[in-house]
N, C-alpha and C positions, 0 to 999 in steps of 0.2 A: 635405386633407380631401375625402372623396368627396362628390360632388354627388348629390342625389336626382333620380332620373328622374321623369318625369311620373306613371308608374304607382306610384311609391313615395311621392310627395308626400302628406303628411297633409292631411286636410280640417280646417277650423277647427270645433270643436265647442263650442257654448255653449248657454245657456238661451234658449228661444224668447221672442220679443217679439211684441207685437200686430201689428207689421208683417210678421211671418212667417206669420200664420194662413192667408192665401190661398195662399202657396207650399206650406205643409204640406198643405193640402187638395188642391192640384194634384198633388203627389207621390204621395199615397195613392190618389187617384181611379183611375188605370189599374190598380193592383193590385186594388182593390175591384171594378172592372168585370170583371176576369178571375177573380173569385171566389177570389183568393189571400189576401185579408184583408177585414175588415169595413170598410164605408164609415165615414168620420168627417165628419159634417156640420160646416160651418164654425162654426155656433153651439156645437157640442160642443167643438170645438178651442178656441174663445175662452173658454168657460166653464172649461176645464181647462188653460189655457195654461201655468200654472206647472208642470204635469206634464212638459212637452215639452222635449226636448233636440234641437237641430238641428245639422246638419253642412253647412258651406258649402265649396265650391271657388270661390274668388273671390266673385262675386255669385250663384252658382247653388246652390240648395238641393239637396244630393245625398243627404241622409239625415235620418231622424227616428226618435225613439223616445220613449216616455212611461213614466213611473213614477207609477202611481196608487195612493195609499194606501187600504187597506181595513181596517176594524175587525176584530178588535181590534189585531192587530200584524203584518199582512201587507201586501204591496204587489204590484201587478200590473205586469209589464213588458208594454206593449202599443203598438199603432200603430207597429211597427217596419217601416220601409220604406227601401230603399236604391235609388237610381237605377241603372238597368241598367249605366251606364258605370262605376259604382263597385262593383258586386257582385264578390265574390271577392278583394277587396283589404283585408279586415279591418275595414271601417267598421262593419258590422253588429255585429261582436264588440265593437268599441270603444264603440259606443252602448249596448249591453246592459251592458257592464262599468261604464260611467259610471252607469247607472241602479242597478245593484247596489251600487256604492260609496256612492251617495247613500242608498240604503235602509239600509245598515249604519250610516252616520253618523247616521241618524234613530232608530236602535235597533230597526229592523225585524228580526224573527227569521227570516222566511221570505218568499221572493218566489215568484210563480207567473206562468205565462203560459198562454194558450190559443192553440195554434198549428197550422198545417198543415205546419210544417217542424220536426218533432221532432229530426231529426238535428243540425240547427244548434244547438238549445238543449242537446241532450245533450253536445255538445262544450264547452259552457260550464258543465257540472256539473248541469244540470237532470235530473230523472228523471220518468218518466210517473207520474201520480197519477190517482186517481178524481175525476171532475168533481164528484161529490156531496160531496167533502171541501171544496170551495170554496163552502160554504153561503151566505156573505154575497154573493159575486159572483153566484151563480145567482139569489138572491132579489131583489137590488137592481138588477141590470143585465141579466143574460142574458134575462130574460123579455121585455125590450123588443126583443130582436134578431129580425130577420126569419127567421133560421135556427134559432130556439129549438127547434122540434119536430124538426128534422132536423140538429142541430149536428154538424159533421164535424171540429171542432177538437179537438185533443188537449190535455188538461190536463197541465201539467208544473210541478214545484216544485223549489226549491233552498233548502237551509238556509243561512242567513247567520251 
């Protein structure tokens, strides 16, 4: 039986717990500081903790993604972050696929994301969409964003 090398060893992916909130915030923070994703205040992480999936390599948080339900029957894949040491190893793909599997199991018919990495999501079946088609998202959450008037994120959807 072939042994996995360190670069092939899978991370453990599970639902986030309250004890993970600080680590989630610390993983997201450098990407947010570099304007690669939106910041997620720890209070927001805790309020939406059930949305989050986390990936660990031993005791180290190496990836995170969230699936946030939106009325009437869509869900947003958001807060996707993978530690630099794990990028290019399929962890981001696995986290998104877990989110989409959960959405399907809940009867969600379409998922969307707002991203600065459209190529990554295109490889997962997402297509570019008009941001205005995400009416509930825009009116309930986007208006709170500091980048609202100058949003550079690309809206993408995938039918489930």
